[in-house]
Every structure is written in C-alpha cells, then in structure tokens.
PDB file of N, CA, C and O in Angstrom:
ATOM      1  N   MET A   1     157.827 -21.268-102.994  1.00  0.00           N
ATOM      2  CA  MET A   1     159.234 -21.121-102.667  1.00  0.00           C
ATOM      3  C   MET A   1     160.111 -21.871-103.677  1.00  0.00           C
ATOM      4  O   MET A   1     161.134 -21.364-104.137  1.00  0.00           O
ATOM      5  N   ILE A   2     159.676 -23.097-104.006  1.00  0.00           N
ATOM      6  CA  ILE A   2     160.457 -23.887-104.962  1.00  0.00           C
ATOM      7  C   ILE A   2     160.368 -23.269-106.349  1.00  0.00           C
ATOM      8  O   ILE A   2     161.351 -23.275-107.091  1.00  0.00           O
ATOM      9  N   ALA A   3     159.215 -22.739-106.706  1.00  0.00           N
ATOM     10  CA  ALA A   3     159.056 -22.121-108.030  1.00  0.00           C
ATOM     11  C   ALA A   3     159.958 -20.897-108.164  1.00  0.00           C
ATOM     12  O   ALA A   3     160.510 -20.641-109.234  1.00  0.00           O
ATOM     13  N   THR A   4     160.104 -20.151-107.085  1.00  0.00           N
ATOM     14  CA  THR A   4     160.987 -18.976-107.111  1.00  0.00           C
ATOM     15  C   THR A   4     162.431 -19.405-107.311  1.00  0.00           C
ATOM     16  O   THR A   4     163.162 -18.785-108.084  1.00  0.00           O
ATOM     17  N   ALA A   5     162.846 -20.456-106.625  1.00  0.00           N
ATOM     18  CA  ALA A   5     164.218 -20.947-106.759  1.00  0.00           C
ATOM     19  C   ALA A   5     164.477 -21.462-108.166  1.00  0.00           C
ATOM     20  O   ALA A   5     165.545 -21.227-108.733  1.00  0.00           O
ATOM     21  N   VAL A   6     163.503 -22.165-108.729  1.00  0.00           N
ATOM     22  CA  VAL A   6     163.661 -22.681-110.097  1.00  0.00           C
ATOM     23  C   VAL A   6     163.732 -21.530-111.088  1.00  0.00           C
ATOM     24  O   VAL A   6     164.549 -21.560-112.008  1.00  0.00           O
ATOM     25  N   THR A   7     162.894 -20.520-110.917  1.00  0.00           N
ATOM     26  CA  THR A   7     162.906 -19.361-111.808  1.00  0.00           C
ATOM     27  C   THR A   7     164.238 -18.631-111.729  1.00  0.00           C
ATOM     28  O   THR A   7     164.799 -18.248-112.755  1.00  0.00           O
ATOM     29  N   LEU A   8     164.745 -18.437-110.515  1.00  0.00           N
ATOM     30  CA  LEU A   8     166.040 -17.769-110.354  1.00  0.00           C
ATOM     31  C   LEU A   8     167.177 -18.592-110.958  1.00  0.00           C
ATOM     32  O   LEU A   8     168.114 -18.030-111.525  1.00  0.00           O
ATOM     33  N   ALA A   9     167.101 -19.905-110.840  1.00  0.00           N
ATOM     34  CA  ALA A   9     168.123 -20.765-111.431  1.00  0.00           C
ATOM     35  C   ALA A   9     168.104 -20.673-112.953  1.00  0.00           C
ATOM     36  O   ALA A   9     169.154 -20.627-113.592  1.00  0.00           O
ATOM     37  N   ILE A  10     166.908 -20.646-113.526  1.00  0.00           N
ATOM     38  CA  ILE A  10     166.790 -20.530-114.985  1.00  0.00           C
ATOM     39  C   ILE A  10     167.308 -19.182-115.458  1.00  0.00           C
ATOM     40  O   ILE A  10     168.010 -19.110-116.467  1.00  0.00           O
ATOM     41  N   LEU A  11     166.975 -18.118-114.748  1.00  0.00           N
ATOM     42  CA  LEU A  11     167.467 -16.787-115.115  1.00  0.00           C
ATOM     43  C   LEU A  11     168.983 -16.693-114.987  1.00  0.00           C
ATOM     44  O   LEU A  11     169.638 -16.077-115.829  1.00  0.00           O
ATOM     45  N   PHE A  12     169.545 -17.293-113.948  1.00  0.00           N
ATOM     46  CA  PHE A  12     170.997 -17.292-113.777  1.00  0.00           C
ATOM     47  C   PHE A  12     171.659 -18.059-114.916  1.00  0.00           C
ATOM     48  O   PHE A  12     172.675 -17.617-115.452  1.00  0.00           O
ATOM     49  N   TYR A  13     171.092 -19.203-115.290  1.00  0.00           N
ATOM     50  CA  TYR A  13     171.647 -20.002-116.384  1.00  0.00           C
ATOM     51  C   TYR A  13     171.565 -19.244-117.703  1.00  0.00           C
ATOM     52  O   TYR A  13     172.521 -19.252-118.478  1.00  0.00           O
ATOM     53  N   ALA A  14     170.442 -18.590-117.966  1.00  0.00           N
ATOM     54  CA  ALA A  14     170.301 -17.807-119.202  1.00  0.00           C
ATOM     55  C   ALA A  14     171.287 -16.647-119.214  1.00  0.00           C
ATOM     56  O   ALA A  14     171.867 -16.339-120.256  1.00  0.00           O
ATOM     57  N   GLY A  15     171.481 -16.011-118.086  1.00  0.00           N
ATOM     58  CA  GLY A  15     172.454 -14.919-118.005  1.00  0.00           C
ATOM     59  C   GLY A  15     173.873 -15.393-118.241  1.00  0.00           C
ATOM     60  O   GLY A  15     174.658 -14.707-118.895  1.00  0.00           O
ATOM     61  N   SER A  16     174.212 -16.571-117.709  1.00  0.00           N
ATOM     62  CA  SER A  16     175.563 -17.089-117.921  1.00  0.00           C
ATOM     63  C   SER A  16     175.771 -17.477-119.379  1.00  0.00           C
ATOM     64  O   SER A  16     176.868 -17.304-119.910  1.00  0.00           O
ATOM     65  N   LEU A  17     174.733 -18.001-120.038  1.00  0.00           N
ATOM     66  CA  LEU A  17     174.853 -18.317-121.464  1.00  0.00           C
ATOM     67  C   LEU A  17     175.033 -17.051-122.297  1.00  0.00           C
ATOM     68  O   LEU A  17     175.830 -17.023-123.235  1.00  0.00           O
ATOM     69  N   LEU A  18     174.286 -16.005-121.946  1.00  0.00           N
ATOM     70  CA  LEU A  18     174.417 -14.739-122.663  1.00  0.00           C
ATOM     71  C   LEU A  18     175.804 -14.144-122.465  1.00  0.00           C
ATOM     72  O   LEU A  18     176.396 -13.615-123.406  1.00  0.00           O
ATOM     73  N   HIS A  19     176.316 -14.227-121.260  1.00  0.00           N
ATOM     74  CA  HIS A  19     177.669 -13.720-120.986  1.00  0.00           C
ATOM     75  C   HIS A  19     178.709 -14.482-121.792  1.00  0.00           C
ATOM     76  O   HIS A  19     179.631 -13.886-122.348  1.00  0.00           O
ATOM     77  N   GLN A  20     178.560 -15.804-121.854  1.00  0.00           N
ATOM     78  CA  GLN A  20     179.493 -16.627-122.619  1.00  0.00           C
ATOM     79  C   GLN A  20     179.430 -16.280-124.108  1.00  0.00           C
ATOM     80  O   GLN A  20     180.461 -16.259-124.780  1.00  0.00           O
ATOM     81  N   LEU A  21     178.248 -16.013-124.618  1.00  0.00           N
ATOM     82  CA  LEU A  21     178.074 -15.639-126.016  1.00  0.00           C
ATOM     83  C   LEU A  21     178.772 -14.313-126.309  1.00  0.00           C
ATOM     84  O   LEU A  21     179.424 -14.163-127.343  1.00  0.00           O
ATOM     85  N   VAL A  22     178.633 -13.361-125.404  1.00  0.00           N
ATOM     86  CA  VAL A  22     179.276 -12.051-125.593  1.00  0.00           C
ATOM     87  C   VAL A  22     180.788 -12.189-125.528  1.00  0.00           C
ATOM     88  O   VAL A  22     181.494 -11.545-126.304  1.00  0.00           O
ATOM     89  N   VAL A  23     181.297 -13.004-124.628  1.00  0.00           N
ATOM     90  CA  VAL A  23     182.747 -13.183-124.504  1.00  0.00           C
ATOM     91  C   VAL A  23     183.318 -13.822-125.768  1.00  0.00           C
ATOM     92  O   VAL A  23     184.392 -13.432-126.227  1.00  0.00           O
ATOM     93  N   LEU A  24     182.613 -14.795-126.330  1.00  0.00           N
ATOM     94  CA  LEU A  24     183.121 -15.485-127.521  1.00  0.00           C
ATOM     95  C   LEU A  24     183.065 -14.613-128.774  1.00  0.00           C
ATOM     96  O   LEU A  24     183.913 -14.759-129.654  1.00  0.00           O
ATOM     97  N   ASN A  25     182.096 -13.719-128.874  1.00  0.00           N
ATOM     98  CA  ASN A  25     181.903 -12.920-130.087  1.00  0.00           C
ATOM     99  C   ASN A  25     182.126 -11.436-129.852  1.00  0.00           C
ATOM    100  O   ASN A  25     181.498 -10.607-130.510  1.00  0.00           O
ATOM    101  N   ARG A  26     183.004 -11.089-128.929  1.00  0.00           N
ATOM    102  CA  ARG A  26     183.225  -9.689-128.583  1.00  0.00           C
ATOM    103  C   ARG A  26     183.677  -8.859-129.784  1.00  0.00           C
ATOM    104  O   ARG A  26     183.188  -7.748-129.989  1.00  0.00           O
ATOM    105  N   GLU A  27     184.611  -9.396-130.582  1.00  0.00           N
ATOM    106  CA  GLU A  27     185.122  -8.627-131.723  1.00  0.00           C
ATOM    107  C   GLU A  27     184.024  -8.372-132.752  1.00  0.00           C
ATOM    108  O   GLU A  27     183.915  -7.267-133.283  1.00  0.00           O
ATOM    109  N   LYS A  28     183.224  -9.371-133.031  1.00  0.00           N
ATOM    110  CA  LYS A  28     182.141  -9.208-134.004  1.00  0.00           C
ATOM    111  C   LYS A  28     181.109  -8.192-133.518  1.00  0.00           C
ATOM    112  O   LYS A  28     180.601  -7.388-134.300  1.00  0.00           O
ATOM    113  N   ILE A  29     180.807  -8.237-132.227  1.00  0.00           N
ATOM    114  CA  ILE A  29     179.819  -7.309-131.674  1.00  0.00           C
ATOM    115  C   ILE A  29     180.336  -5.880-131.734  1.00  0.00           C
ATOM    116  O   ILE A  29     179.600  -4.968-132.109  1.00  0.00           O
ATOM    117  N   LEU A  30     181.598  -5.680-131.367  1.00  0.00           N
ATOM    118  CA  LEU A  30     182.174  -4.329-131.407  1.00  0.00           C
ATOM    119  C   LEU A  30     182.260  -3.810-132.836  1.00  0.00           C
ATOM    120  O   LEU A  30     182.020  -2.626-133.074  1.00  0.00           O
ATOM    121  N   ALA A  31     182.597  -4.673-133.790  1.00  0.00           N
ATOM    122  CA  ALA A  31     182.654  -4.261-135.193  1.00  0.00           C
ATOM    123  C   ALA A  31     181.268  -3.878-135.695  1.00  0.00           C
ATOM    124  O   ALA A  31     181.124  -2.907-136.439  1.00  0.00           O
ATOM    125  N   ALA A  32     180.257  -4.625-135.297  1.00  0.00           N
ATOM    126  CA  ALA A  32     178.894  -4.305-135.731  1.00  0.00           C
ATOM    127  C   ALA A  32     178.425  -2.989-135.119  1.00  0.00           C
ATOM    128  O   ALA A  32     177.747  -2.204-135.782  1.00  0.00           O
ATOM    129  N   LEU A  33     178.777  -2.743-133.867  1.00  0.00           N
ATOM    130  CA  LEU A  33     178.392  -1.480-133.228  1.00  0.00           C
ATOM    131  C   LEU A  33     179.129  -0.295-133.837  1.00  0.00           C
ATOM    132  O   LEU A  33     178.619   0.826-133.827  1.00  0.00           O
ATOM    133  N   ALA A  34     180.333  -0.539-134.370  1.00  0.00           N
ATOM    134  CA  ALA A  34     181.109   0.529-135.004  1.00  0.00           C
ATOM    135  C   ALA A  34     180.659   0.777-136.439  1.00  0.00           C
ATOM    136  O   ALA A  34     181.140   1.710-137.082  1.00  0.00           O
ATOM    137  N   GLY A  35     179.746  -0.045-136.950  1.00  0.00           N
ATOM    138  CA  GLY A  35     179.236   0.145-138.312  1.00  0.00           C
ATOM    139  C   GLY A  35     179.972  -0.653-139.353  1.00  0.00           C
ATOM    140  O   GLY A  35     179.697  -0.511-140.544  1.00  0.00           O
ATOM    141  N   GLN A  36     180.894  -1.482-138.942  1.00  0.00           N
ATOM    142  CA  GLN A  36     181.614  -2.332-139.883  1.00  0.00           C
ATOM    143  C   GLN A  36     180.918  -3.684-139.912  1.00  0.00           C
ATOM    144  O   GLN A  36     180.478  -4.197-138.883  1.00  0.00           O
ATOM    145  N   SER A  37     180.831  -4.241-141.094  1.00  0.00           N
ATOM    146  CA  SER A  37     180.111  -5.500-141.225  1.00  0.00           C
ATOM    147  C   SER A  37     180.965  -6.510-141.962  1.00  0.00           C
ATOM    148  O   SER A  37     181.743  -6.157-142.848  1.00  0.00           O
ATOM    149  N   LEU A  38     180.816  -7.749-141.594  1.00  0.00           N
ATOM    150  CA  LEU A  38     181.504  -8.808-142.326  1.00  0.00           C
ATOM    151  C   LEU A  38     180.869  -9.025-143.688  1.00  0.00           C
ATOM    152  O   LEU A  38     181.513  -9.558-144.593  1.00  0.00           O
ATOM    153  N   ALA A  39     179.612  -8.619-143.848  1.00  0.00           N
ATOM    154  CA  ALA A  39     178.908  -8.814-145.109  1.00  0.00           C
ATOM    155  C   ALA A  39     179.334  -7.791-146.165  1.00  0.00           C
ATOM    156  O   ALA A  39     178.989  -7.948-147.336  1.00  0.00           O
ATOM    157  N   SER A  40     180.082  -6.737-145.776  1.00  0.00           N
ATOM    158  CA  SER A  40     180.487  -5.745-146.768  1.00  0.00           C
ATOM    159  C   SER A  40     181.529  -6.313-147.730  1.00  0.00           C
ATOM    160  O   SER A  40     181.629  -5.855-148.868  1.00  0.00           O
ATOM    161  N   ASN A  41     182.290  -7.283-147.297  1.00  0.00           N
ATOM    162  CA  ASN A  41     183.265  -7.962-148.145  1.00  0.00           C
ATOM    163  C   ASN A  41     182.957  -9.457-148.156  1.00  0.00           C
ATOM    164  O   ASN A  41     183.690 -10.243-147.556  1.00  0.00           O
ATOM    165  N   PRO A  42     181.892  -9.854-148.825  1.00  0.00           N
ATOM    166  CA  PRO A  42     181.535 -11.276-148.779  1.00  0.00           C
ATOM    167  C   PRO A  42     182.548 -12.116-149.545  1.00  0.00           C
ATOM    168  O   PRO A  42     183.060 -11.671-150.572  1.00  0.00           O
ATOM    169  N   PRO A  43     182.842 -13.302-149.075  1.00  0.00           N
ATOM    170  CA  PRO A  43     183.759 -14.169-149.809  1.00  0.00           C
ATOM    171  C   PRO A  43     183.098 -14.668-151.085  1.00  0.00           C
ATOM    172  O   PRO A  43     181.888 -14.891-151.126  1.00  0.00           O
ATOM    173  N   SER A  44     183.903 -14.838-152.122  1.00  0.00           N
ATOM    174  CA  SER A  44     183.350 -15.320-153.384  1.00  0.00           C
ATOM    175  C   SER A  44     183.177 -16.832-153.294  1.00  0.00           C
ATOM    176  O   SER A  44     184.116 -17.563-152.978  1.00  0.00           O
ATOM    177  N   VAL A  45     181.998 -17.270-153.568  1.00  0.00           N
ATOM    178  CA  VAL A  45     181.671 -18.683-153.473  1.00  0.00           C
ATOM    179  C   VAL A  45     181.078 -19.117-154.797  1.00  0.00           C
ATOM    180  O   VAL A  45     180.145 -18.489-155.299  1.00  0.00           O
ATOM    181  N   GLY A  46     181.606 -20.173-155.361  1.00  0.00           N
ATOM    182  CA  GLY A  46     181.063 -20.708-156.604  1.00  0.00           C
ATOM    183  C   GLY A  46     179.787 -21.477-156.322  1.00  0.00           C
ATOM    184  O   GLY A  46     179.728 -22.281-155.391  1.00  0.00           O
ATOM    185  N   ILE A  47     178.787 -21.232-157.114  1.00  0.00           N
ATOM    186  CA  ILE A  47     177.502 -21.908-156.938  1.00  0.00           C
ATOM    187  C   ILE A  47     177.248 -22.790-158.137  1.00  0.00           C
ATOM    188  O   ILE A  47     177.304 -22.338-159.281  1.00  0.00           O
ATOM    189  N   ARG A  48     176.969 -24.053-157.866  1.00  0.00           N
ATOM    190  CA  ARG A  48     176.682 -24.987-158.941  1.00  0.00           C
ATOM    191  C   ARG A  48     175.190 -25.268-158.937  1.00  0.00           C
ATOM    192  O   ARG A  48     174.633 -25.732-157.942  1.00  0.00           O
ATOM    193  N   LEU A  49     174.561 -24.986-160.045  1.00  0.00           N
ATOM    194  CA  LEU A  49     173.132 -25.230-160.162  1.00  0.00           C
ATOM    195  C   LEU A  49     172.906 -26.506-160.950  1.00  0.00           C
ATOM    196  O   LEU A  49     173.474 -26.698-162.025  1.00  0.00           O
ATOM    197  N   SER A  50     172.095 -27.350-160.421  1.00  0.00           N
ATOM    198  CA  SER A  50     171.762 -28.576-161.142  1.00  0.00           C
ATOM    199  C   SER A  50     170.275 -28.845-160.964  1.00  0.00           C
ATOM    200  O   SER A  50     169.681 -28.531-159.933  1.00  0.00           O
ATOM    201  N   GLN A  51     169.704 -29.429-161.990  1.00  0.00           N
ATOM    202  CA  GLN A  51     168.289 -29.755-161.918  1.00  0.00           C
ATOM    203  C   GLN A  51     168.134 -31.113-161.264  1.00  0.00           C
ATOM    204  O   GLN A  51     168.824 -32.072-161.610  1.00  0.00           O
ATOM    205  N   ARG A  52     167.229 -31.177-160.328  1.00  0.00           N
ATOM    206  CA  ARG A  52     166.980 -32.452-159.677  1.00  0.00           C
ATOM    207  C   ARG A  52     166.214 -33.374-160.623  1.00  0.00           C
ATOM    208  O   ARG A  52     166.479 -34.574-160.693  1.00  0.00           O
ATOM    209  N   PHE A  53     165.274 -32.798-161.341  1.00  0.00           N
ATOM    210  CA  PHE A  53     164.502 -33.567-162.293  1.00  0.00           C
ATOM    211  C   PHE A  53     164.669 -32.921-163.659  1.00  0.00           C
ATOM    212  O   PHE A  53     164.574 -31.699-163.771  1.00  0.00           O
ATOM    213  N   PRO A  54     164.914 -33.706-164.696  1.00  0.00           N
ATOM    214  CA  PRO A  54     165.071 -33.109-166.025  1.00  0.00           C
ATOM    215  C   PRO A  54     163.752 -32.524-166.525  1.00  0.00           C
ATOM    216  O   PRO A  54     162.670 -32.925-166.098  1.00  0.00           O
ATOM    217  N   GLU A  55     163.873 -31.576-167.430  1.00  0.00           N
ATOM    218  CA  GLU A  55     162.691 -30.947-168.025  1.00  0.00           C
ATOM    219  C   GLU A  55     161.871 -32.000-168.764  1.00  0.00           C
ATOM    220  O   GLU A  55     162.434 -32.788-169.523  1.00  0.00           O
ATOM    221  N   PRO A  56     160.573 -32.031-168.564  1.00  0.00           N
ATOM    222  CA  PRO A  56     159.759 -33.007-169.308  1.00  0.00           C
ATOM    223  C   PRO A  56     159.685 -32.617-170.785  1.00  0.00           C
ATOM    224  O   PRO A  56     159.457 -31.459-171.132  1.00  0.00           O
ATOM    225  N   ARG A  57     159.881 -33.608-171.632  1.00  0.00           N
ATOM    226  CA  ARG A  57     159.804 -33.363-173.076  1.00  0.00           C
ATOM    227  C   ARG A  57     158.403 -33.699-173.569  1.00  0.00           C
ATOM    228  O   ARG A  57     157.761 -34.594-173.019  1.00  0.00           O
ATOM    229  N   PRO A  58     157.922 -33.017-174.572  1.00  0.00           N
ATOM    230  CA  PRO A  58     156.591 -33.357-175.095  1.00  0.00           C
ATOM    231  C   PRO A  58     156.608 -34.758-175.705  1.00  0.00           C
ATOM    232  O   PRO A  58     157.540 -35.153-176.405  1.00  0.00           O
ATOM    233  N   MET A  59     155.558 -35.473-175.414  1.00  0.00           N
ATOM    234  CA  MET A  59     155.471 -36.845-175.930  1.00  0.00           C
ATOM    235  C   MET A  59     154.963 -36.825-177.368  1.00  0.00           C
ATOM    236  O   MET A  59     154.134 -35.998-177.749  1.00  0.00           O
ATOM    237  N   GLN A  60     155.471 -37.736-178.127  1.00  0.00           N
ATOM    238  CA  GLN A  60     155.017 -37.880-179.505  1.00  0.00           C
ATOM    239  C   GLN A  60     154.058 -39.071-179.555  1.00  0.00           C
ATOM    240  O   GLN A  60     154.418 -40.189-179.187  1.00  0.00           O
ATOM    241  N   ALA A  61     152.849 -38.816-180.011  1.00  0.00           N
ATOM    242  CA  ALA A  61     151.858 -39.888-180.075  1.00  0.00           C
ATOM    243  C   ALA A  61     152.094 -40.761-181.296  1.00  0.00           C
ATOM    244  O   ALA A  61     152.323 -40.286-182.408  1.00  0.00           O
ATOM    245  N   ARG A  62     152.029 -42.044-181.039  1.00  0.00           N
ATOM    246  CA  ARG A  62     152.161 -42.981-182.157  1.00  0.00           C
ATOM    247  C   ARG A  62     150.843 -43.073-182.920  1.00  0.00           C
ATOM    248  O   ARG A  62     149.778 -42.892-182.330  1.00  0.00           O
ATOM    249  N   PRO A  63     150.895 -43.347-184.196  1.00  0.00           N
ATOM    250  CA  PRO A  63     149.642 -43.401-184.980  1.00  0.00           C
ATOM    251  C   PRO A  63     148.622 -44.388-184.426  1.00  0.00           C
ATOM    252  O   PRO A  63     147.423 -44.117-184.496  1.00  0.00           O
ATOM    253  N   ALA A  64     149.055 -45.535-183.872  1.00  0.00           N
ATOM    254  CA  ALA A  64     148.113 -46.511-183.340  1.00  0.00           C
ATOM    255  C   ALA A  64     147.379 -45.935-182.123  1.00  0.00           C
ATOM    256  O   ALA A  64     146.180 -46.158-181.954  1.00  0.00           O
ATOM    257  N   LEU A  65     148.097 -45.204-181.289  1.00  0.00           N
ATOM    258  CA  LEU A  65     147.460 -44.597-180.128  1.00  0.00           C
ATOM    259  C   LEU A  65     146.554 -43.456-180.533  1.00  0.00           C
ATOM    260  O   LEU A  65     145.524 -43.220-179.902  1.00  0.00           O
ATOM    261  N   ARG A  66     146.935 -42.743-181.588  1.00  0.00           N
ATOM    262  CA  ARG A  66     146.113 -41.645-182.062  1.00  0.00           C
ATOM    263  C   ARG A  66     144.783 -42.157-182.606  1.00  0.00           C
ATOM    264  O   ARG A  66     143.739 -41.531-182.422  1.00  0.00           O
ATOM    265  N   ALA A  67     144.836 -43.288-183.269  1.00  0.00           N
ATOM    266  CA  ALA A  67     143.612 -43.884-183.822  1.00  0.00           C
ATOM    267  C   ALA A  67     142.708 -44.404-182.725  1.00  0.00           C
ATOM    268  O   ALA A  67     141.486 -44.377-182.870  1.00  0.00           O
ATOM    269  N   ALA A  68     143.287 -44.879-181.620  1.00  0.00           N
ATOM    270  CA  ALA A  68     142.478 -45.399-180.520  1.00  0.00           C
ATOM    271  C   ALA A  68     141.762 -44.284-179.794  1.00  0.00           C
ATOM    272  O   ALA A  68     140.692 -44.504-179.227  1.00  0.00           O
ATOM    273  N   ALA A  69     142.320 -43.113-179.798  1.00  0.00           N
ATOM    274  CA  ALA A  69     141.678 -42.002-179.094  1.00  0.00           C
ATOM    275  C   ALA A  69     140.510 -41.544-179.910  1.00  0.00           C
ATOM    276  O   ALA A  69     139.810 -40.611-179.516  1.00  0.00           O
TER     277      ALA A  69
END
C-alpha cells in the first residue's frame, strides 16, 4: 500500500515537472513542431584558440653529451 502511494507521488511529481517544462518552453516547442529551428540562424560567436602547452622543439645535443653517448 505504501509502495503504491510512493509510486503515485513520484509519477505526479514527474508529471508536474513535465507540465512546468512545457509551459516555460511553449514557444520553442511550437516553433520546432512547425519546422522552424533556432539553429537555422546561429549567432556569430568569435572563437579564440590557444594552445595549453607549447609545441615541443627538437633538442640540440651538446658535443659533450654526444661524446658521452
């Protein structure tokens, strides 16, 4: 009996969350169903690329180290 009540409470809560989601995004949902998308006109965003680690440069062996090898 308690498990049934808990299950019904969880389902009611999930349904209320889904209803709230639909109410908040009604315009977006209707536009998507009509075939219009927000992604068709994406905003232009500048992207800055930077290297976290610099490219490793080849090491130059010193003559003393070369002789030791």
